[in-house]
Every structure is written in C-alpha cells, then in structure tokens.
C-alpha positions in Angstrom: 42.3 38.8 19.8 38.6 38.0 19.3 36.5 36.8 22.5 35.1 33.1 22.4 31.4 33.1 21.7 29.1 31.0 24.3 27.8 27.5 22.8 24.3 27.8 21.7 23.8 23.9 22.4 25.2 23.8 26.3 22.8 23.0 28.7 23.7 25.8 31.1 25.8 28.8 29.5 28.8 28.6 32.3 28.9 24.5 31.6 31.0 22.8 29.0 28.2 19.9 28.6 26.7 19.8 25.1 22.9 19.0 24.9 22.1 17.5 21.3 20.1 19.5 18.8 17.8 22.4 19.6 15.6 20.9 22.1 12.1 19.3 22.0 9.9 20.6 18.9 7.4 22.9 19.2 4.6 21.3 16.8 4.4 18.1 18.9 6.0 15.4 16.4 6.1 12.6 16.4 2.5 12.1 17.5 1.0 8.9 19.2 -1.0 6.3 16.8 -4.6 6.4 17.2 -6.3 4.0 19.6 -7.1 0.8 17.9 -11.0 -0.1 18.0 -12.6 -2.2 20.9 -12.5 -6.0 20.0 -15.8 -8.1 19.9 -17.0 -8.8 23.7 -15.6 -12.4 25.0 -12.5 -11.9 22.7 -9.2 -12.8 24.5 -5.8 -11.2 23.7 -3.0 -13.5 22.3 -0.7 -12.7 25.2 -1.4 -11.1 28.6 -1.6 -7.4 28.4 -2.1 -7.2 24.5 -4.9 -6.2 22.3 -5.7 -8.6 19.5 -5.2 -7.1 16.1 -8.7 -8.7 14.9 -11.7 -9.9 16.8 -11.3 -13.5 18.1 -14.9 -13.9 18.6 -18.2 -12.9 16.7 -20.9 -11.3 18.6 -24.2 -13.2 19.2 -26.4 -13.4 16.6 -30.4 -13.4 17.8 -32.1 -16.9 16.7 -35.1 -15.1 15.4 -33.5 -13.2 12.3 -32.6 -15.2 9.6 -28.5 -15.7 8.6 -28.0 -12.9 5.8 -24.9 -11.3 4.4 -24.4 -7.9 5.8 -25.4 -5.4 3.6 -22.6 -2.5 2.1 -21.0 -0.6 5.1 -21.9 3.2 5.5 -19.1 4.1 3.1 -19.8 1.8 0.3 -19.2 -1.7 -0.7 -15.8 -2.9 0.7 -13.3 -3.1 -1.7 -9.7 -3.8 -1.6 -6.2 -2.8 -4.1 -3.8 -5.6 -2.5 -3.6 -5.8 0.9 -5.2 -2.5 1.6 -9.3 -2.6 2.4 -11.5 -0.1 2.3 -14.6 -1.0 4.8 -17.0 1.5 6.0 -15.2 4.6 7.1 -12.0 3.0 7.8 -8.8 1.8 5.6 -7.7 -1.6 7.0 -4.0 -2.4 6.3 -1.4 -4.8 7.9 0.1 -2.0 9.8 -3.3 -1.2 11.4 -6.6 0.6 10.5 -6.6 4.4 9.1 -9.4 6.8 9.0 -10.7 7.1 5.4 -11.9 10.5 5.4 -8.8 12.8 4.4 -6.7 9.8 3.0 -4.2 10.4 0.2 -3.9 8.1 -2.5 -0.9 7.6 -5.0 -0.3 5.0 -7.4 3.4 4.6 -9.5 3.2 2.3 -12.6 6.7 0.2 -12.2 5.7 -2.1 -15.6 7.4 -2.3 -18.4 6.2 -4.3 -22.0 8.9 -5.8 -24.0 8.9 -7.3 -27.7 11.1 -9.9 -28.5 11.3 -12.4 -31.3 10.2 -15.5 -29.8 12.6 -18.9 -29.7 10.6 -20.7 -32.1 10.4 -18.3 -34.9 14.4 -17.9 -35.0 14.3 -22.0 -35.1 11.6 -21.7 -38.0 13.6 -18.8 -40.0 16.4 -21.2 -39.7 15.4 -24.3 -41.0 13.2 -22.8 -43.8 16.0 -20.3 -44.6 17.9 -23.2 -46.4 14.8 -24.2 -48.3 13.8 -20.7 -49.7 14.2 -17.2 -48.6 10.9 -16.9 -47.3 11.9 -18.4 -44.2 13.5 -15.0 -43.1 9.5 -14.0 -42.7 8.9 -15.8 -39.7 11.8 -13.3 -38.1 8.9 -10.7 -38.1 6.8 -12.6 -35.5 6.9 -10.8 -32.3 5.7 -11.7 -28.6 4.9 -8.8 -26.2 5.7 -9.7 -22.4 4.4 -7.4 -19.6 6.1 -7.5 -16.3 6.6 -5.3 -13.1 3.9 -4.0 -10.4 2.0 -1.1 -9.4 3.2 0.6 -6.1 -0.1 1.9 -4.1 0.7 4.0 -1.1 -2.1 5.5 1.2 -1.5 8.2 4.1 -4.1 8.9 6.8 -4.2 9.5 10.2 -0.4 9.8 10.7 0.3 6.5 9.2 1.3 5.3 6.0 1.3 1.9 4.1 2.3 0.9 0.6 1.4 -2.7 -1.2 2.2 -3.7 -4.6 0.1 -5.2 -7.2 1.9 -7.5 -9.9 1.1 -6.6 -13.7 0.3 -9.3 -16.2 -1.0 -7.3 -19.3 -1.0 -4.2 -19.9 -4.7 -3.5 -18.7 -3.8 -4.0 -15.0 -2.7 -0.3 -14.4 -5.7 1.4 -15.8 -8.0 -1.2 -13.4 -5.6 0.0 -10.5 -6.3 3.9 -11.2 -9.8 3.0 -11.2 -10.0 1.6 -8.2 -7.9 4.0 -6.9 -10.0 7.0 -8.1 -13.0 5.4 -6.6 -10.7 5.1 -3.1 -10.4 8.7 -3.6 -13.7 9.7 -4.1 -14.6 7.8 -1.0 -11.7 9.8 1.0 -13.4 13.1 0.3 
C-alpha cells in the first residue's frame, strides 16, 4: 500500500483542520483606497464620524478682489465625459477621485445604425400602386436610425469607473474618441 501524503492546507502538520487557500498573498493585494482630499474649512460631515464627498462650504473670498471665474486648472481646462470629470490633476467620478497621471482610458462602441423603409413610404406605395406602378418607387425611401451607447472606462490609483454615453447620431463615437484622446494626452 501507499503512504498517506500530508495535507498541504492543514494549519499544523499533525492536525486535521483545514486552512482555506494558500495563505496571505505576498504582493499586498488588496490595497486600501488613497485618502480623500481634505474638505474646505468650516464644512460639516453629513453624519458624525464621516467625511463629506464634496465641500459643504466655500472658502472665504477677500472683499478687495473683484469676482471672477477661476481660470483653467493646472492640467488644462476642465472637461467631462458622461459622469467622469477631469479637473486639474484629478479625475473626479461618483466612486471617488483618482489621480490623472498614469490613468488608463478605454472606449467601446455599442451603437448600431439601422436602415429601414419608413411606414409612410409603405402607405404611399400601396395607395399609388393602384393608380400606376410608379408608386412602387416610394419603397426606395430609406430612413437611418442610430441607437446605442459608448462605454468609457478609466482606471487609475487602484480604482476603476465606467460610464455610458448615449449615441443619437453616427458622429458621437468620433467625438467621444477625440475627448478620450485628449484625456489620454493629459494622463501622460
């Protein structure tokens, strides 16, 4: 007969208890999320012991300065794709802020363009087919309808966020790709 081999997953070689899995991974996964930026002074959290996701009070403005809109941030003018906003050196998403540097951007086109004969062309073809056969030319009328969405995904700082942008015409995907390429150039 053969000898019984020891269990590699037993916590002690002599005990019969199992330990689940090979143990703690050596590469440190999962890592905690980076700390959120500090809120403005004077802001209060929505409930005790928490930090607000956005500032609740603006910093005081000196009375000697005229009111003006702030200029573009350090990373360029702020812009957004769906609910992903780039402002300064941060990417702001509903799941939290991410660093802009080293971000990975992806887009997938889930739109389609359908071509069909509209209902009024069929009705006109039936009506004019009795008078003369030229009414069948109404069946050559076509209508193009574009539907769907573009999914934009950004990954940075151990986080990932996806958003969808509705597509109503064939030029939406090239526009999203131009915005995405601009975001990629800022992420370098």
